[in-house]
N, C-alpha and C positions, 0 to 999 in steps of 0.2 A: 793615791795623790795622784791626780795628772800632772804629766812631764811639762817638766819646768819649760818657759819662754823666756830668752830674753828679747828682749825691743831696744834694739842696738841703731839707735839715731847718729851718725855721723857729720857734724857739725859744723860749719865754717861762717860763723859771720853773721850765723842765721837769728842773733835776738828776738829779729819781731815777729819771723814764723815759730820760734818756741813756744812765745808768750801766745802765738795766736792757740795753736796747732797741739800743745801738749796736755791741756786739758782734754781732749776727745782719749789723748792716748790712755789718759792717765785714767778715765772711767770703762777703760778695755770691760766688757763682763767674762772673764775667765781667772779660776783659780789659782792660779801659780804661775803669774810670771808679772819683771822686773822690768822696767825701764832703763836704759845705761845711750846718758849724751857724750859720746864721744867726739873728745874735742880737739881739731887738724888745728893748732894756733891762729885763734879764731881773736883780731882785735877789737873785737865792738866789746861786751859789754855780756856775751851769754853765757858765761860761765857764774858771775852774780848774781843771773836772775833767776837764773836755774834753782839757784841755794837760797836767793831769797824768795823767792815765790812756789818752787816748787820741790822741798826738801825730803821727799820721797826719791827722790833719782839721783841714780849714781853716778857719777861724777867721774871720765877718766881722762886728762889727758897730754896732748903730745905737743910738743916743741918746735915739732915744720909742719906745713902742711904739705901731706902726702898723694890730692889728690882722691880718689874715690879710690879707684882700687888698692892703692897704699894704704889710706888711710883707717880702711876695713880688716887691711890683713894686718895690721897692726892692733888694732885694739879688741879684732877679735882674738887672739895671743890673752887677753888680760880677760875676756870671760866664759865664765863656764856657767853650758847648762844646756838641757836637751834639743833644743833647738832656736836657732837666730834666728828673729827677722831684721832682718834689714830697712828700716825705714826711713825715705825722705822727711828732711824737718818740717815743708811743705805741702801736711800731708795729712786729711779731718779723717779719721776711722769710724765705722761702725761698731757702736760698744759692742756683737758677737761674731767680730769680725774673724777671731784668733782662733774658738772651738774646731769651724769647719774646716781650715785648714789641720789642725794636726788631726781630726777624725783622719783626715785624708793619707797625711803619713801613717799614722799609725794602722792602715789599712792596709798596706805594702811597702814592705821594708827597700824596695823593686824602686820605690816614688822618691826621688833624691831630695826633691824640692818645688812648691809649686807658688806658684798667685793668687792674689785675691782680685775680682774686677775692679778695674781702675775707672772712675767716674770723673769729669770734670768737674772742681770746684766751684769753679766758675757757672758749671751749664749741665748739671747734676743728671741730665737726662743725655748726656750725649761722654762717649770713648774718651777718658783723655788721652794723649799722643802716648805718653809714655807709658807701654803697657798693651794697653785696653783691656781685652780680654784673652789675653794668653799671646805668646810671641810663637812666631814662624819666619820661614828663613825661606829662598828661592833656592833653581840651582848653581844658581851663580854668588850669589852669596847676601845678596838683598836683604834688610829683613821686615816684618811686616807684622801685625798685628791680629788678630780676629775682632775687626772691630777702627782696624784703625791701619790704611795702605800711605806712606808716604807722609803726607803733608792731609790729607782727607781723615777726618773725624767720622765716623755713623752714630747716629743714636740709639740711643739703648732699648730698645725692641723686645727685649728676653731672646733674643735668635742665636746666643752665642751663650745661653744656660746651663748647657750641659757640662757635667766634671770632661773635659777631656785633655791626653797627652799633645802638649804641645812642643816647639823645639827649645824657646829662651824663656825663662821669667827675668820680669823686667828688677832693676836694682833700688824704682823709688818703691819697693814692698814686697821682699819675697823671702818666702820660711824657708828655712832648711835645715840639717842636719846637720849640727853642730858640728860631728867625726865625720861624716863627710868631707865639710866643708878643709878640714885641717889636712885629711886624706890629699885631696886635690887638689894642696899650696894655694890655696883661696885662689884669689884675683892675679893677673900677669900684674903685676905691676909697673909693667914697662907701659901699659895704657896709661893711666893714670888716670883716666877718665872717659866715658861715653863706649858701649857696649865690651867691658870686662867683664859683665854679664854675660853675654851670649856663649861669649869663647870659655866661661865658668862651664855653661848649661853646657854647652858644646863637649867639652869635656868631660863632664860627666856621662853623659849620653853616650860616648866609647869606650868608656868605666865600664856601662850594662844597664846605667841608672834612668828612669824614665825622667821627665817634668812633664809637671798638670797643673791643672787652667785649675782655679773652686771659686767658682760666679759666684759662691753664696756667699761666701766673703770678699766683703765691699766696701773702699777705702774712697777720697777724695781729693784728688791732687790738681794743686796749684797749678805746677808743671814750668816748661820751659819751652815747648814748640813754638812756640811765635819767635822767637829770636833771630834776629838776624841772620843769615844766614852763611853770610862769612864770616873771617876769623878765627879765632880756635877752636869752636867747638865746629865749621866745617871739615878746619884741617886735624882735627882729631880721630873725629867720623870717621874720614875717608881713609887714614893711615892705619888706623885701626881694624876697620875692616881688613884692608890686605895684612896685615899682621896675622889677623886671625884664621883666613885661607891661609896662610902658611903653615901655619902649625900645625895646622886640625886636618885637611883634606888628603887623600892620599896622592899622592903625587900625577899616579894614569890620571887623575884633574884637575890637579894641578895645573900640570905643564899647557892644557890647553885653556883653563881658567883665567889663572892670572892674565896671562895677553889680552884676554877679550875684558876682565874686569879696566884691566886698565886705557882699553881704546873707547870703554863705555865713561867709563872718568873722564875722557881725553875731551870726547863730545859734551862728557855735561858740561863742563869746563868753560868750551867753549861757545856753548848755549848762552850759559852767564854774561860771559866778556862781548859777546855782539848786542845781549840787551842792554848792557849797560854795567853789568855789579859786576866790577874787576874787584873787588877783595872775594869774590865766591870764587873768580880764573885762579886767580892766585893763592888762596887757600888749599885749591886741590893742585897746583901743581907743588910748592911745599909740599903738602903730603907725603903725593908719588917722591920728590924726592929725603923727606923723613927716613918714607917705610926704606928705601933704598940703605941709606945709611944703617938705622938695624938690623937688614940683611948683613949688609960688609963687615959692623961690629961682629954677631953671631951671635946676639942677645936676644934672636927672635929661636927658640927651641920648640923643634916639634913633637906635638904629643904623639907617644908608643902608641905603636896597632891600630890608625887612623880606617877609620872604617868607611866606603863608600859613602855615600854624603847621605842617599837616597833614602840607605838601610834604617836611619835614624825619625823620629819620630817630628813630625810640626816640620816639613817639610816638603814647599810647593813642587812636583817637577818639571816644571815651566819656568819663563822666562816674564819677574815680574816687570820691568820696566818695556818686554811685551806686551800685555794686556793690558799693563793701567797709559802707555804713553800713544801705544800704536791701536788696540780692540778697545781703549776709550772704557774701563774696567776701574772702578773707580771703588769697589768696596768686596772685604776679603767673603762671602758666599759667595759673589760673581766666577772671582777668577779661583777659587777652586771648589762650586759647582759641582763637576768631571770628575776630579777624581778624592778616591775614595778615603777619605783622612782621619776615622777615629775609626 
């Protein structure tokens, strides 16, 4: 019998997505899987829809919306399986997407998690913003992906079709060893949403595990990469990134990288303000104050035994900001071409 895979879809008012994309998930060609909808206190008809149209799907319900991080922590305590797949509700899957990832994780006990190739649902020949073909990070903590750098998404021309170690696997579709998820105490609920998957993968690497891209598996994500830059999304991304650096960088790196990141964030904020995007400016300012508030409250807990960032997989040893904005390199392959990275 193949390992049991539990596909867990965290849902919040996503009845439309569930109706549209659940049939593709249920059509998965793998002999031992289940689908679980973990509802994060939705106010729409999500639960009724699943019960009526997809009776084989298991449902668990939360009384409050704990966000992506807290919601999955709550849900996965109630799910028993060999492997979890954390899947967004706005994802259509290829029928044969599960087996390549299971085979990869079964091939080496040191591989803690992996992700498929993430393509755009609306433009299937193009990588999708949320993870593309595997997440990387630069030396200052800026995340990017094989196939996506900042807002530029490349066309999929099979240029990243090799199985390869990466720094982080996307929360839009991540397969992870269930035992390891719980050993790592899951996501950091302080993040609420955004970059909690990067933090988890960073902690897994510190613990000695590897993260991989599995391009033989592919899914199609509607995504939210085109949302306005201002507001809560920007706040969470900037705040959480600083929290993640504080948790996981060795002190010898943190003492100089954190001030530099504050300065670069400030430049980005003022650039937004000068271009008329005051929401972007205030979201970054709020993120910095929010980060400082968490530091003063003592809620940021440093990971034990942090390792030099450049000793981990999927790390670009230079500055992504410099390569992208100064040298005008917008594709992953152009930025990492001179670095031995696989």
